[in-house]
C-alpha positions as CSV (number, residue, x, y, z in Angstrom):
1,M,-24.2,34.3,125.3
2,S,-23.8,33.5,121.7
3,T,-26.4,34.1,119.0
4,A,-26.9,30.4,118.7
5,E,-27.3,30.0,122.4
6,H,-29.8,32.9,122.6
7,R,-31.8,31.5,119.7
8,S,-31.8,28.1,121.3
9,R,-33.3,29.6,124.4
10,L,-35.9,31.4,122.4
11,D,-36.7,28.1,120.7
12,R,-37.3,26.4,124.1
13,R,-40.0,29.0,124.7
14,A,-41.8,26.9,122.1
15,L,-43.0,29.7,119.8
16,L,-44.6,27.1,117.6
17,Q,-45.6,27.4,114.0
18,A,-48.6,25.1,114.0
19,A,-51.8,25.0,116.1
20,V,-52.3,22.0,118.3
21,A,-55.5,20.1,117.4
22,I,-57.5,18.4,120.1
23,P,-60.0,16.3,118.2
24,A,-63.2,15.0,119.8
25,A,-64.3,11.4,119.7
26,G,-65.6,11.0,116.2
27,A,-62.9,13.2,114.8
28,V,-60.9,11.8,111.9
29,V,-57.5,10.4,112.9
30,T,-54.2,10.3,111.0
31,A,-50.9,8.7,111.8
32,A,-49.2,12.1,111.1
33,G,-49.8,13.8,114.4
34,A,-50.6,17.5,114.8
35,V,-52.6,19.3,112.2
36,P,-50.3,21.5,110.1
37,A,-51.0,25.2,109.9
38,R,-53.4,26.1,107.1
39,A,-51.8,28.0,104.2
40,D,-54.3,30.8,104.6
41,S,-53.2,31.3,108.2
42,M,-49.7,32.2,107.2
43,T,-49.0,35.9,106.7
44,V,-45.9,36.6,104.6
45,G,-44.1,39.9,104.8
46,S,-42.3,41.5,101.9
47,G,-39.0,40.4,103.5
48,G,-40.1,36.8,103.1
49,S,-40.7,36.1,106.8
50,R,-43.9,34.3,107.8
51,F,-46.3,34.7,110.7
52,D,-48.7,31.9,111.7
53,A,-51.9,33.6,112.9
54,E,-53.5,30.3,114.0
55,S,-50.6,29.1,116.2
56,P,-51.5,29.2,119.9
57,R,-48.1,30.8,120.6
58,F,-47.1,34.2,119.3
59,A,-45.0,37.2,120.4
60,L,-45.6,40.9,120.9
61,A,-42.4,42.9,120.5
62,V,-42.2,46.1,122.7
63,L,-39.7,48.8,121.9
64,P,-39.4,51.6,124.5
65,D,-37.7,55.0,124.5
66,T,-35.1,55.2,121.7
67,Q,-34.5,59.0,122.2
68,Y,-30.7,58.8,122.8
69,L,-30.3,57.1,119.4
70,F,-31.8,60.1,117.7
71,D,-30.2,63.0,119.6
72,A,-29.1,65.8,117.3
73,D,-25.5,65.4,116.1
74,S,-24.9,62.4,118.3
75,S,-27.6,60.3,116.7
76,D,-26.8,56.7,115.9
77,P,-29.6,54.6,114.3
78,A,-27.5,51.5,114.0
79,P,-28.8,49.7,117.1
80,L,-32.4,50.3,116.1
81,R,-31.7,49.0,112.6
82,A,-30.3,45.9,114.1
83,T,-33.4,45.5,116.2
84,F,-35.6,45.7,113.1
85,R,-33.4,43.3,111.1
86,Y,-33.8,40.8,114.0
87,L,-37.6,41.1,114.1
88,V,-37.9,40.6,110.4
89,A,-35.4,37.7,110.3
90,E,-36.9,36.0,113.4
91,R,-40.5,36.7,112.7
92,E,-41.2,33.2,111.7
93,E,-39.1,31.5,114.4
94,A,-40.6,33.7,117.2
95,N,-44.0,34.1,115.5
96,V,-43.9,37.8,116.0
97,A,-47.4,39.2,115.5
98,F,-46.7,42.9,116.1
99,M,-44.3,45.5,117.4
100,T,-45.3,48.5,119.5
101,H,-43.1,51.6,120.3
102,L,-43.8,53.2,123.6
103,G,-42.9,56.8,122.7
104,D,-39.9,59.1,123.0
105,V,-38.7,58.1,119.6
106,T,-36.4,61.1,119.6
107,E,-34.7,63.4,122.1
108,H,-35.8,66.8,120.8
109,G,-38.6,66.1,118.3
110,T,-36.8,68.2,115.6
111,E,-37.5,67.6,112.0
112,E,-33.9,66.3,111.5
113,E,-34.3,63.7,114.4
114,I,-37.8,62.7,113.4
115,S,-36.7,62.4,109.7
116,L,-33.8,60.1,110.6
117,A,-36.0,58.0,112.9
118,A,-38.7,57.7,110.2
119,D,-36.1,56.6,107.7
120,T,-34.8,54.0,110.1
121,F,-38.3,52.6,110.5
122,K,-38.2,51.6,106.8
123,G,-36.3,48.6,108.0
124,I,-39.4,47.1,109.4
125,H,-42.1,48.8,107.4
126,G,-44.2,46.3,105.3
127,K,-42.5,43.3,107.0
128,V,-43.8,43.4,110.6
129,P,-46.8,45.5,111.5
130,Y,-46.2,48.1,114.2
131,S,-47.5,51.1,116.1
132,V,-45.7,54.3,117.3
133,L,-47.0,56.8,119.8
134,A,-45.7,60.2,120.8
135,G,-43.6,60.7,124.0
136,N,-43.0,64.0,125.7
137,H,-39.7,64.4,123.8
138,D,-41.3,64.0,120.4
139,I,-43.7,66.9,120.7
140,R,-44.3,69.9,123.0
141,S,-44.6,68.2,126.4
142,S,-47.0,70.8,127.7
143,T,-49.7,69.9,125.1
144,D,-52.1,67.1,124.8
145,D,-53.3,65.3,121.6
146,Q,-55.1,68.5,120.4
147,R,-51.8,70.2,119.8
148,G,-52.2,70.3,116.0
149,D,-49.4,69.8,113.4
150,S,-45.9,68.7,114.4
151,A,-42.9,67.1,112.8
152,Y,-43.8,63.9,114.6
153,L,-47.4,63.8,113.2
154,T,-46.1,64.3,109.7
155,A,-43.8,61.3,109.9
156,F,-45.7,59.0,112.3
157,G,-49.3,60.0,111.7
158,P,-52.1,57.8,110.3
159,E,-50.8,57.9,106.7
160,R,-47.8,55.9,107.9
161,Y,-49.9,52.9,108.9
162,A,-52.6,53.1,106.2
163,S,-51.1,50.2,104.2
164,M,-50.7,47.9,107.2
165,P,-53.4,45.1,107.4
166,T,-53.6,45.6,111.1
167,F,-54.3,49.3,111.1
168,R,-58.0,50.2,111.7
169,G,-58.0,53.9,112.4
170,A,-56.8,57.0,114.3
171,S,-58.4,59.7,116.3
172,P,-59.3,62.9,114.4
173,D,-56.2,64.6,115.7
174,G,-54.0,61.8,114.4
175,Y,-52.1,61.2,117.6
176,N,-54.0,58.1,118.8
177,S,-54.4,55.0,116.7
178,Y,-55.5,51.4,117.0
179,H,-54.6,48.1,115.4
180,V,-56.5,44.8,115.2
181,L,-54.2,41.8,114.7
182,R,-55.1,38.2,114.4
183,A,-53.0,35.8,116.5
184,A,-53.6,32.4,118.2
185,G,-56.8,32.0,116.1
186,R,-58.5,35.2,117.4
187,E,-58.4,39.0,117.1
188,W,-56.6,41.3,119.5
189,L,-56.8,45.0,119.9
190,V,-53.8,47.3,120.4
191,L,-54.5,50.9,121.5
192,A,-51.6,53.3,121.0
193,L,-52.4,56.5,123.0
194,D,-50.6,59.8,123.1
195,W,-48.3,61.2,125.8
196,R,-51.3,63.2,127.1
197,V,-54.7,62.0,126.0
198,S,-57.3,64.7,126.0
199,D,-60.9,64.2,127.0
200,K,-61.7,64.0,123.2
201,G,-59.0,61.3,122.9
202,M,-60.4,59.4,125.8
203,R,-63.9,59.5,124.3
204,W,-62.4,58.3,121.0
205,A,-60.6,55.4,122.8
206,Q,-63.8,54.4,124.5
207,G,-65.5,54.4,121.1
208,V,-62.9,52.0,119.8
209,L,-63.5,49.6,122.7
210,D,-67.2,49.9,122.3
211,A,-66.9,49.1,118.6
212,H,-64.9,46.0,119.4
213,P,-66.5,44.7,122.5
214,T,-65.2,41.1,122.3
215,L,-61.5,41.8,121.6
216,P,-58.9,41.5,124.4
217,A,-57.0,44.8,124.4
218,V,-53.4,45.8,125.1
219,L,-53.1,49.5,125.9
220,T,-49.8,51.2,125.1
221,T,-48.9,54.7,126.1
222,H,-45.8,56.6,127.1
223,D,-46.6,57.5,130.7
224,I,-48.6,55.2,132.9
225,A,-46.6,54.1,136.0
226,W,-43.3,54.6,137.8
227,S,-41.3,52.0,139.8
228,D,-39.2,51.9,142.9
229,D,-35.7,50.2,142.9
230,E,-37.3,46.9,143.8
231,G,-39.5,47.0,140.6
232,A,-42.8,47.6,142.3
233,A,-44.8,49.8,140.0
234,R,-47.3,52.5,140.9
235,L,-49.6,54.5,138.7
236,S,-48.4,58.0,137.8
237,D,-50.7,60.9,137.8
238,N,-51.4,60.4,134.1
239,G,-51.7,56.7,134.8
240,K,-54.4,57.3,137.4
241,R,-56.3,59.4,134.9
242,L,-56.1,56.6,132.3
243,W,-57.0,54.0,135.0
244,D,-60.1,55.9,136.2
245,G,-61.2,57.1,132.9
246,L,-60.6,54.2,130.6
247,I,-58.9,51.0,131.9
248,R,-60.7,50.0,135.1
249,G,-64.2,50.2,133.5
250,N,-63.2,48.2,130.3
251,D,-62.6,44.6,131.2
252,Q,-61.1,44.1,127.7
253,I,-57.9,45.8,128.7
254,F,-55.8,43.1,130.4
255,L,-52.3,44.5,129.7
256,A,-51.1,48.2,129.9
257,L,-47.6,49.1,128.8
258,G,-45.7,52.3,129.3
259,G,-42.2,53.7,129.1
260,H,-40.9,57.2,130.2
261,Y,-39.7,56.2,133.7
262,W,-37.0,54.0,134.8
263,P,-36.2,51.5,136.4
264,P,-38.6,49.0,134.8
265,G,-41.3,47.7,137.1
266,R,-44.6,45.9,137.1
267,T,-47.8,45.6,139.1
268,V,-51.2,43.9,139.0
269,L,-54.3,46.0,139.5
270,T,-57.9,44.8,139.9
271,N,-60.5,46.4,137.6
272,D,-64.2,46.9,138.1
273,S,-65.0,43.4,136.9
274,D,-62.7,42.0,139.6
275,N,-60.2,40.9,137.0
276,D,-56.4,41.4,136.9
277,V,-54.8,44.1,134.7
278,H,-51.1,43.8,134.3
279,V,-49.3,47.2,134.2
280,H,-45.6,47.2,133.1
281,I,-42.9,49.9,132.7
282,T,-40.3,49.3,130.0
283,N,-37.5,51.7,129.5
284,Y,-33.7,51.3,129.1
285,Q,-32.5,54.7,128.0
286,D,-30.5,54.8,131.2
287,R,-28.6,51.7,130.2
288,Y,-25.3,51.6,128.2
289,Y,-25.7,53.1,124.7
290,G,-29.1,54.5,125.5
291,G,-30.5,51.0,125.7
292,A,-29.0,50.0,122.3
293,G,-32.4,49.4,120.7
294,M,-33.3,46.9,123.4
295,I,-36.6,45.1,122.9
296,R,-39.0,43.0,125.0
297,L,-40.7,40.0,123.6
298,Y,-44.0,39.1,125.2
299,G,-44.4,35.4,124.4
300,F,-48.1,34.6,124.5
301,D,-48.7,30.9,125.1
302,L,-52.4,30.0,125.1
303,I,-51.7,26.3,125.6
304,R,-49.7,26.8,128.9
305,G,-51.8,29.9,129.9
306,V,-48.8,32.2,130.4
307,I,-47.0,35.2,128.9
308,D,-43.2,34.8,129.0
309,V,-41.2,38.1,128.9
310,E,-37.6,38.5,127.9
311,T,-35.5,41.6,127.3
312,F,-32.4,41.8,125.1
313,S,-30.5,43.9,122.6
314,P,-30.3,42.4,119.0
315,W,-27.5,44.8,118.2
316,F,-25.2,43.3,120.8
317,L,-26.5,39.9,120.1
318,A,-25.3,40.1,116.5
319,R,-21.8,41.0,117.6
320,D,-19.0,38.5,117.5
321,P,-18.8,37.3,121.1
322,E,-15.0,37.7,121.0
323,Q,-15.4,41.3,119.9
324,R,-17.9,42.5,122.5
325,S,-16.8,45.0,124.9
326,P,-17.4,44.4,128.7
327,L,-20.4,46.8,128.7
328,E,-21.9,45.2,125.5
329,A,-21.5,41.7,127.1
330,E,-23.1,43.0,130.3
331,T,-26.1,44.6,128.5
332,I,-26.8,41.9,125.8
333,E,-29.7,40.5,127.9
334,L,-31.4,41.6,131.1
335,T,-32.4,38.8,133.4
336,G,-33.6,40.6,136.6
337,P,-37.1,40.0,137.9
338,T,-38.6,43.0,136.1
339,D,-36.9,42.1,132.7
340,R,-37.2,38.4,132.4
341,F,-40.3,36.8,133.9
342,S,-43.5,34.9,133.3
343,F,-47.0,35.6,134.4
344,A,-50.0,33.3,134.3
345,I,-53.2,34.1,132.5
346,D,-56.1,31.7,132.0
347,F,-57.1,33.4,128.8
348,D,-60.5,31.8,128.5
349,E,-61.4,32.6,132.1
350,R,-59.9,36.1,131.9
351,F,-61.8,37.0,128.7
352,K,-65.1,35.2,129.4
353,G,-66.7,38.4,130.7
354,F,-66.6,40.0,127.3
355,A,-65.7,37.2,124.9
356,P,-67.0,33.9,126.4
357,V,-65.9,30.8,124.6
358,P,-68.9,29.2,123.1
359,V,-69.6,25.7,124.4
360,P,-70.1,23.2,121.5
361,K,-73.5,21.7,121.5
362,P,-73.9,17.9,121.9
363,R,-73.7,16.2,118.6
364,P,-75.9,13.2,117.5
365,A,-74.2,9.9,117.2
366,S,-74.8,9.9,113.4
367,A,-72.5,12.9,113.1
368,V,-69.6,11.1,114.7
369,M,-69.8,7.7,113.3
370,P,-68.0,7.6,109.9
371,R,-68.2,4.6,107.7
372,G,-66.4,1.6,109.3
373,T,-67.4,2.4,112.9
374,V,-67.7,-1.0,114.6
375,A,-68.9,0.2,118.0
376,Y,-69.7,3.5,119.6
377,W,-70.7,4.0,123.2
378,R,-71.6,7.3,125.0
379,F,-73.1,7.9,128.4
380,D,-75.9,10.5,127.9
381,T,-79.5,9.7,127.5
382,S,-79.0,8.7,123.8
383,G,-76.5,6.0,124.8
384,T,-77.9,4.4,127.9
385,S,-81.0,2.6,128.9
386,A,-81.4,4.6,132.2
387,A,-79.2,7.7,132.3
388,G,-79.4,9.3,135.7
389,T,-78.8,12.6,137.3
390,P,-75.2,13.7,138.0
391,G,-73.9,12.0,141.1
392,A,-76.5,9.2,141.1
393,P,-75.3,5.6,141.0
394,V,-75.3,3.6,137.7
395,A,-77.3,0.5,138.5
396,D,-75.9,-3.0,138.0
397,G,-77.5,-4.3,134.8
398,A,-77.8,-0.9,133.2
399,L,-77.3,-1.1,129.5
400,V,-75.0,1.2,127.5
401,R,-76.1,0.8,123.9
402,D,-73.8,0.4,120.9
403,L,-75.1,3.3,118.8
404,T,-73.9,1.7,115.6
405,G,-76.6,-0.9,115.9
406,N,-74.1,-3.6,115.5
407,G,-75.1,-5.3,118.8
408,N,-72.1,-4.6,121.0
409,D,-74.0,-3.2,123.9
410,L,-72.3,-2.9,127.3
411,T,-73.8,-4.1,130.6
412,V,-72.8,-2.6,133.9
413,S,-71.7,-4.7,136.9
414,R,-69.8,-4.1,140.0
415,L,-66.8,-6.0,141.3
416,H,-67.1,-8.1,144.4
417,T,-69.1,-6.2,147.1
418,S,-68.5,-2.7,145.6
419,G,-71.0,-0.1,146.8
420,P,-73.1,2.2,144.7
421,D,-70.4,4.9,144.6
422,A,-68.2,2.7,142.5
423,L,-69.9,3.9,139.4
424,T,-71.9,7.2,139.1
425,W,-73.3,9.5,136.5
426,S,-71.5,12.8,135.8
427,A,-72.2,15.9,133.6
428,D,-68.5,16.6,133.3
429,H,-67.0,16.1,129.9
430,H,-64.2,17.1,127.5
431,P,-65.1,20.4,125.8
432,G,-64.9,18.8,122.4
433,Q,-66.8,15.6,123.4
434,P,-69.9,14.9,121.4
435,A,-71.9,13.7,124.4
436,H,-72.1,16.1,127.3
437,A,-72.0,13.4,130.0
438,S,-69.6,10.8,131.4
439,L,-69.3,8.0,134.0
440,R,-67.3,8.5,137.2
441,F,-65.5,5.4,138.5
442,D,-64.4,5.1,142.1
443,G,-62.3,1.9,142.5
444,G,-59.5,0.6,144.5
445,K,-58.3,-2.1,146.8
446,G,-58.5,-3.0,150.5
447,P,-61.3,-3.9,150.0
448,D,-61.3,-4.6,146.3
449,R,-63.8,-2.5,144.5
450,G,-64.6,-1.2,141.0
451,A,-67.0,-1.5,138.1
452,V,-67.1,-3.2,134.7
453,L,-69.0,-2.5,131.5
454,T,-68.9,-5.7,129.4
455,T,-70.2,-6.8,126.0
456,A,-72.4,-9.9,125.8
457,A,-71.0,-13.3,125.1
458,G,-72.1,-13.3,121.5
459,A,-71.3,-9.6,120.6
460,P,-69.7,-9.4,117.1
461,V,-66.8,-7.2,118.4
462,N,-65.6,-10.1,120.6
463,S,-64.3,-12.1,117.7
464,T,-63.4,-9.3,115.2
465,K,-59.7,-9.5,114.4
466,F,-59.3,-6.1,112.6
467,T,-56.6,-7.4,110.2
468,R,-56.9,-4.3,108.0
469,G,-56.4,-2.0,110.9
470,Y,-58.4,-0.2,113.5
471,T,-58.8,3.0,115.5
472,I,-59.8,3.1,119.2
473,E,-60.8,6.5,120.7
474,T,-61.8,7.6,124.2
475,H,-61.8,10.6,126.5
476,I,-60.3,10.3,129.9
477,M,-59.4,12.5,132.9
478,L,-57.4,11.5,136.0
479,P,-58.1,12.8,139.5
480,E,-56.4,15.8,141.0
481,P,-54.6,15.4,143.3
482,F,-53.3,12.0,142.1
483,E,-52.5,10.5,145.5
484,G,-52.6,7.1,147.1
485,D,-51.9,3.5,146.0
486,H,-53.2,3.4,142.5
487,S,-51.4,0.3,141.3
488,W,-52.2,-0.6,137.7
489,M,-55.5,0.2,136.3
490,G,-57.3,-0.9,133.1
491,I,-59.1,1.3,130.6
492,L,-60.1,-1.2,127.9
493,S,-59.4,-4.9,127.1
494,W,-60.5,-8.1,125.5
495,E,-61.0,-10.9,127.9
496,G,-58.9,-14.0,127.4
497,R,-55.2,-14.6,128.1
498,N,-52.7,-14.4,125.4
499,G,-51.2,-17.7,126.6
500,D,-54.5,-19.5,125.8
501,A,-54.2,-18.1,122.2
502,G,-50.8,-19.7,121.8
503,K,-48.7,-16.5,122.1
504,T,-45.3,-17.4,123.5
505,T,-43.7,-13.9,123.3
506,G,-44.7,-11.4,125.9
507,W,-44.3,-10.2,129.4
508,S,-46.8,-12.7,130.9
509,P,-49.0,-15.4,129.4
510,L,-51.7,-14.1,131.7
511,E,-52.0,-10.7,129.9
512,P,-55.2,-10.1,127.9
513,T,-54.8,-10.2,124.2
514,C,-55.4,-6.4,123.9
515,S,-55.6,-3.8,126.6
516,L,-55.2,-0.1,127.3
517,N,-53.9,0.5,130.9
518,L,-52.5,3.2,133.2
519,S,-49.4,2.7,135.3
520,P,-49.0,4.0,138.8
521,E,-46.7,6.7,137.3
522,R,-49.5,7.9,135.0
523,F,-48.1,6.3,131.9
524,L,-50.6,5.0,129.4
525,Q,-49.8,1.5,128.1
526,F,-51.4,-0.1,125.1
527,V,-50.3,-3.7,124.6
528,V,-51.7,-5.9,121.8
529,Y,-51.0,-9.4,120.8
530,P,-51.4,-9.3,117.0
531,Y,-53.4,-11.8,115.1
532,A,-50.7,-12.4,112.6
533,Q,-47.5,-12.2,114.8
534,D,-46.3,-13.9,118.0
535,A,-45.4,-10.6,119.6
536,D,-46.6,-8.0,122.1
537,P,-46.1,-4.5,120.5
538,T,-46.5,-2.0,123.3
539,S,-47.0,1.8,123.1
540,W,-46.1,3.9,126.2
541,S,-47.2,7.5,126.7
542,H,-45.5,10.2,128.8
543,A,-46.8,10.9,132.3
544,V,-50.2,12.2,131.4
545,P,-51.7,15.2,133.3
546,V,-54.3,15.1,136.0
547,G,-57.4,17.2,136.5
548,R,-58.2,17.8,132.8
549,W,-59.7,15.8,130.0
550,M,-57.6,14.1,127.3
551,H,-58.4,12.6,124.0
552,I,-56.7,9.2,123.5
553,A,-56.5,7.6,120.1
554,L,-54.8,4.3,119.0
555,V,-54.4,3.9,115.3
556,N,-53.3,0.7,113.5
557,D,-52.9,0.8,109.8
558,G,-52.6,-3.0,109.5
559,R,-48.9,-2.9,110.0
560,R,-48.1,-1.0,113.2
561,T,-49.9,0.9,116.0
562,V,-49.5,4.5,116.9
563,M,-50.8,6.2,120.1
564,Y,-51.9,9.8,120.2
565,V,-52.6,12.0,123.2
566,D,-54.5,15.2,122.5
567,G,-53.6,14.9,118.8
568,S,-49.9,14.5,119.4
569,K,-48.0,11.3,118.5
570,I,-46.2,9.9,121.4
571,A,-42.5,8.9,121.3
572,R,-42.6,5.3,122.4
573,N,-44.7,3.7,119.7
574,P,-43.2,0.3,118.7
575,A,-41.9,-0.2,115.2
576,Q,-42.4,-3.9,115.2
577,P,-45.2,-5.3,113.0
578,S,-48.7,-5.5,114.4
579,T,-51.5,-6.9,112.2
580,G,-54.9,-7.3,113.7
581,I,-55.9,-8.3,117.3
582,T,-55.9,-11.8,118.7
583,T,-59.3,-12.7,120.0
584,L,-60.7,-15.8,121.7
585,G,-64.3,-14.7,121.1
586,K,-64.7,-13.5,124.7
587,P,-66.3,-10.2,125.8
588,R,-64.7,-6.8,125.4
589,R,-64.7,-4.8,128.6
590,C,-64.7,-1.1,129.5
591,T,-64.0,-1.1,133.2
592,Q,-62.1,0.4,136.2
593,G,-60.4,-1.2,139.1
594,W,-57.0,-2.4,140.2
595,R,-54.8,-5.1,138.8
596,P,-54.2,-8.1,141.1
597,N,-51.7,-10.8,140.0
598,G,-51.5,-9.5,136.5
599,H,-55.2,-9.8,135.7
600,P,-56.4,-6.3,134.8
601,H,-59.9,-5.0,135.3
602,V,-60.5,-2.7,132.4
603,R,-62.2,0.6,131.8
604,L,-62.9,3.7,129.8
605,V,-61.8,6.4,132.2
606,D,-62.3,9.9,133.4
607,A,-61.9,11.4,136.8
608,A,-63.4,13.7,139.4
609,P,-61.3,15.3,142.2
610,I,-60.7,13.3,145.4
611,P,-59.9,14.7,148.8
612,P,-56.2,14.7,149.8
613,G,-55.0,11.6,151.6
614,I,-57.8,9.2,150.5
615,R,-56.2,6.2,148.9
616,R,-58.5,5.4,146.1
617,W,-58.9,5.7,142.4
618,T,-61.6,7.9,140.9
619,T,-62.5,8.2,137.3
620,S,-65.3,9.0,134.8
621,I,-65.9,7.8,131.3
622,G,-66.3,10.1,128.4
623,S,-67.2,8.4,125.1
624,A,-65.5,5.6,123.2
625,R,-65.5,4.5,119.6
626,L,-64.0,1.6,117.7
627,H,-63.3,1.7,113.9
628,R,-62.6,-1.3,111.7
629,S,-59.9,0.5,109.8
630,P,-57.6,3.5,110.5
631,R,-59.0,6.9,110.1
632,S,-57.1,9.8,108.4
633,G,-57.0,13.3,109.9
634,H,-56.1,13.2,113.6
């Protein structure tokens, strides 16, 4: 694989440079898309590489036993220098937060070997923060961390890390250290523990955890587990001591990394809080050229809820492909199940026992109605005339007030002979939603059923043309599983056909003059017949997800319309002009139902789960807002 090919694959892991913003209804909207990383979130190393501490994706580099590269008169630091050059050069692209060495830096721990290794580490020093711990080949293996002075301690003791912004301290003996790094908008703890941690060392490590009770922790040490040939890892004797004395009782530790043994392996253990702890062995000294400075990148992705792991040798990667020997080509990247894999972690759920995510409090309507807000509806007690308990039906005739005071109140009615379950109250909501409530729609056909929320005949919004632009916002969630005959469903529309308004261009003269809909394939469609043009500019989203809330925003600047889903601009936004909204003075509807013969029922949507095999549509409403002009800052 060429350097370009490898970097392309790394790029596809989406190690992004900017955090994804998911604004709430009432958040300011821009036509620019995702919020760029703040300047103060970017860490710049002396080598000029940048690290984005706020991006939801970052990498932890893991470097195992390098001992055969520092082995008396056969030493060759070139592979490790190449690894450090790679990490420095790729720090911005891969968003590398930190590198940790797992011990056995050298083969014999002599002053000459240690000195050469320490000099080699200058290639990364001050450019990427890192930790190093002692392996049994770096010190007298029969001792624990109370062994006193050594060549290793002189070169890789606390003084080496003192200038690093991540370094927070070491045990009194100097052989154990810890770092706190900021990544993905939060702080993480890295414990680097000696080959053999003494009882004093264990008490020190416990003190570090006690002093940082809300930080998720990665424990690194030299000896924690061994593996069989199939990659199934088991705790070693020292690993059992660490597990019983430190790991299992501290829920913060979710990942434990060790070297020493080969082949590589992994396992998942359950701690005293009934949570997973991932235990991995990383060691390639048995491979060609002593592993050739091979590294692992642990790609943390807090958006997808996974950690992607890949293993490769930057030294071989940098070689001209035509000049690589067969063994170099064979060893450039390891792709077996213990070297290249992903494992899922719901980070909020995993960390909630010691670092629960605070739930935002409901916000008053006044806090989310900037100047220019034409209409704002929400479905908690502040926004309805008779808000009920979760699961209770919303009565026909119930009033959802326009909290701007502009008189665009919505009145509830059911379609045809729909029963009470067609529209019910719900406490479910988007985590960033100002109102902690929603409406749950249960519509479908055969028989036709659904519910509608409609403005009164004389409501001001009915005839507002929005010639200077507008922003429409709502929160929606689709049912999981998404099964059955969903047909087309409406989310929001103005009543009145575009043909009656004299619009001759368009898919059908029966379409409403403006509507937000959902296709059976879960594509959002926003179609508008502009006031100033005979056209039907239509935005199409991707297939939106099910089972989770989304923020939808439609922003028109007076010239064209752009759709955003969770703060990201979609691809299929039309370039054709779009000024204002054609209106016939008829009511605006927020409804849910199916679409017979091209006449959509409309809705603000959100969903609750439905049992498999039931052919129906189930949704709930979050909150919705309409601005007279486009907002900036989505």
